[in-house]
C-alpha positions as CSV (number, residue, x, y, z in Angstrom):
1,X,20.4,24.7,34.0
2,X,18.5,21.3,33.6
3,X,15.7,21.3,31.0
4,X,12.2,19.6,33.0
5,X,9.5,18.2,30.5
6,X,6.7,18.7,31.1
7,X,4.8,15.8,32.5
8,X,2.3,14.5,29.8
9,X,-0.6,12.5,30.9
10,X,-3.8,12.8,28.6
11,X,-3.3,11.7,26.0
12,X,-0.3,9.4,27.4
13,X,3.3,9.8,25.7
14,X,2.4,6.4,23.9
15,X,-0.8,7.9,22.3
16,X,0.4,11.2,21.4
17,X,3.2,9.0,19.5
18,X,1.2,7.0,17.6
19,X,-1.2,9.9,16.9
20,X,1.4,12.3,15.8
21,X,4.3,10.0,14.1
22,X,5.0,11.6,10.7
23,X,4.3,7.5,9.3
24,X,0.6,6.7,8.2
25,X,-0.2,4.3,10.8
26,X,-3.7,2.2,11.0
27,X,-4.7,0.2,14.1
28,X,-7.1,-3.0,12.9
29,X,-9.0,-5.5,14.9
30,X,-10.3,-8.4,12.5
31,X,-9.8,-5.8,9.5
32,X,-11.8,-3.5,10.9
33,X,-10.2,0.5,11.7
34,X,-9.8,1.0,15.3
35,X,-7.7,4.2,14.6
36,X,-5.7,5.9,12.0
37,X,-3.2,8.5,13.2
38,X,-2.9,11.8,11.4
39,X,-0.7,10.4,9.1
40,X,-3.1,8.3,7.7
41,X,-5.4,10.8,7.9
42,X,-3.3,13.3,5.5
43,X,-2.2,10.5,3.1
44,X,-6.0,8.9,2.9
45,X,-8.0,12.2,2.7
46,X,-10.5,10.5,5.5
47,X,-11.3,12.3,8.8
48,X,-10.4,10.1,11.7
49,X,-14.0,9.5,12.6
50,X,-14.8,8.2,9.1
51,X,-12.3,5.7,9.3
52,X,-12.5,4.1,12.9
53,X,-15.2,1.4,12.8
54,X,-14.5,0.7,9.1
55,X,-13.8,-2.0,7.2
56,X,-10.0,-1.8,6.0
57,X,-12.3,-2.9,2.8
58,X,-12.8,1.1,2.5
59,X,-9.0,1.6,1.1
60,X,-8.8,-1.2,-1.5
61,X,-9.6,-0.3,-5.0
62,X,-11.5,-3.8,-5.5
63,X,-13.0,-6.3,-3.7
64,X,-10.0,-9.3,-5.3
65,X,-7.3,-6.7,-4.2
66,X,-9.3,-7.0,-0.8
67,X,-9.4,-10.6,-0.7
68,X,-6.0,-11.9,-2.1
69,X,-3.6,-9.0,0.2
70,X,-5.9,-10.3,3.0
71,X,-5.0,-14.3,2.3
72,X,-1.1,-13.2,1.6
73,X,-1.3,-11.2,4.8
74,X,-3.1,-13.5,6.8
75,X,-0.8,-16.8,6.0
76,X,3.0,-14.6,6.1
77,X,1.5,-13.5,9.6
78,X,0.7,-16.5,11.1
79,X,4.4,-17.9,10.6
80,X,6.2,-14.9,10.8
81,X,4.2,-12.0,12.7
82,X,4.9,-9.3,10.3
83,X,4.2,-8.7,6.4
84,X,5.2,-6.2,3.5
85,X,4.1,-5.6,0.0
86,X,3.6,-3.0,-2.0
87,X,0.0,-2.4,-3.3
88,X,-2.5,0.0,-4.8
89,X,-4.6,1.7,-2.1
90,X,-7.6,4.3,-2.9
91,X,-7.8,7.5,-1.1
92,X,-11.5,9.2,0.0
93,X,-11.3,11.2,-3.3
94,X,-11.4,7.8,-5.4
95,X,-8.0,8.5,-6.5
96,X,-5.3,5.2,-6.6
97,X,-1.8,5.7,-5.0
98,X,0.3,3.1,-4.8
99,X,1.9,2.6,-1.8
100,X,4.3,-0.3,0.6
101,X,2.3,-1.3,3.2
102,X,3.9,-2.8,6.7
103,X,2.2,-4.9,8.8
104,X,2.9,-6.7,12.5
105,X,0.1,-8.7,14.3
106,X,0.1,-8.8,18.0
107,X,-1.9,-12.3,17.9
108,X,0.0,-14.8,15.8
109,X,-2.3,-17.4,16.8
110,X,-5.0,-15.3,14.8
111,X,-3.1,-13.4,12.5
112,X,-6.1,-10.5,12.3
113,X,-7.3,-10.3,15.8
114,X,-4.9,-7.4,16.2
115,X,-2.8,-5.6,14.0
116,X,-0.6,-2.8,13.2
117,X,0.0,-1.1,10.0
118,X,2.6,1.3,8.5
119,X,2.2,2.8,5.1
120,X,4.3,4.9,2.9
121,X,3.7,6.5,-0.6
122,X,5.8,5.1,-3.1
123,X,6.5,7.2,-6.7
124,X,6.7,5.1,-9.6
125,X,9.7,7.0,-11.1
126,X,10.8,4.7,-14.2
127,X,14.6,5.6,-14.8
128,X,14.8,9.2,-15.9
129,X,16.3,8.8,-18.8
130,X,13.7,6.5,-20.3
131,X,10.1,8.3,-21.6
132,X,7.3,6.3,-21.0
133,X,3.4,7.0,-22.6
134,X,0.9,7.2,-20.3
135,X,-0.4,4.2,-21.2
136,X,3.2,2.2,-20.5
137,X,3.2,4.4,-17.3
138,X,-0.3,2.6,-16.2
139,X,0.3,-0.6,-17.4
140,X,4.2,-0.5,-15.4
141,X,2.1,-0.1,-12.1
142,X,0.0,-2.7,-12.9
143,X,2.6,-5.2,-13.4
144,X,4.8,-4.1,-10.2
145,X,1.4,-5.4,-8.7
146,X,1.8,-8.5,-10.0
147,X,-1.1,-8.9,-12.3
148,X,-1.3,-10.6,-15.4
149,X,-1.8,-9.1,-18.7
150,X,-5.7,-10.3,-19.0
151,X,-6.0,-8.9,-15.3
152,X,-4.5,-6.0,-16.3
153,X,-7.3,-5.9,-19.4
154,X,-9.6,-6.2,-17.7
155,X,-9.0,-3.3,-15.3
156,X,-8.2,-0.3,-18.0
157,X,-10.6,-2.2,-20.4
158,X,-8.4,-2.8,-23.3
159,X,-7.5,-6.1,-24.6
160,X,-5.1,-8.8,-22.9
161,X,-3.1,-8.4,-26.0
162,X,-2.7,-4.8,-26.2
163,X,-1.1,-5.1,-22.9
164,X,1.4,-7.6,-23.9
165,X,2.3,-5.4,-26.6
166,X,2.8,-2.3,-24.0
167,X,4.6,-4.6,-21.3
168,X,6.8,-6.0,-24.4
169,X,7.9,-2.1,-25.4
170,X,8.7,-1.7,-21.6
171,X,11.1,-4.5,-21.3
172,X,12.5,-3.2,-24.5
173,X,12.6,0.6,-23.4
174,X,14.0,-0.6,-19.8
175,X,16.7,-3.6,-20.8
176,X,14.8,-5.6,-18.3
177,X,15.2,-9.8,-19.5
178,X,12.1,-10.7,-17.4
179,X,9.4,-10.0,-14.8
180,X,11.6,-9.1,-11.9
181,X,14.1,-7.3,-13.4
182,X,10.9,-5.1,-15.2
183,X,9.7,-4.9,-11.6
184,X,13.0,-3.6,-10.5
185,X,13.4,-0.7,-12.7
186,X,10.2,0.5,-12.6
187,X,10.1,1.0,-8.9
188,X,12.0,3.6,-7.0
189,X,11.0,4.9,-3.2
190,X,11.2,8.6,-3.2
């Protein structure tokens, strides 16, 4: 006996595929959220009706992050249509989480006219044999995001010299000779 799949007309299969995808996805037009799938709602803690129509700025921890990441993404998408990074995002309850973001523009001549973004949480797991203090873990998260010691100090409300000391300890504990090695030893995908 042959199985015949039921006809799905409303919503269409493509709508259903987007809505039910296990990967958090957003569709944006000029950095405004048009659609948010269920996985994005679950990851970010928002209902679709709260997200849709809002600026994606809502999901960034700071206006500076919004502007900086936006400028990088726009340049990259204009040249290659795709952009990928790892960044902090802010959830509905104000929690900051670390995610890998992948975006594609459907309009390379005007990169932000229509974009599709996929997000996945990334675990900040440092080599299991290394014990880091809570402060070292905080600083590690910012180092991975490409922030300078001064920027980290301002964000955490501590002296940039204190950040430099913690960063040096991180490098020693992890056996990293430079920032690139340090970053590669900090981030391990879940």
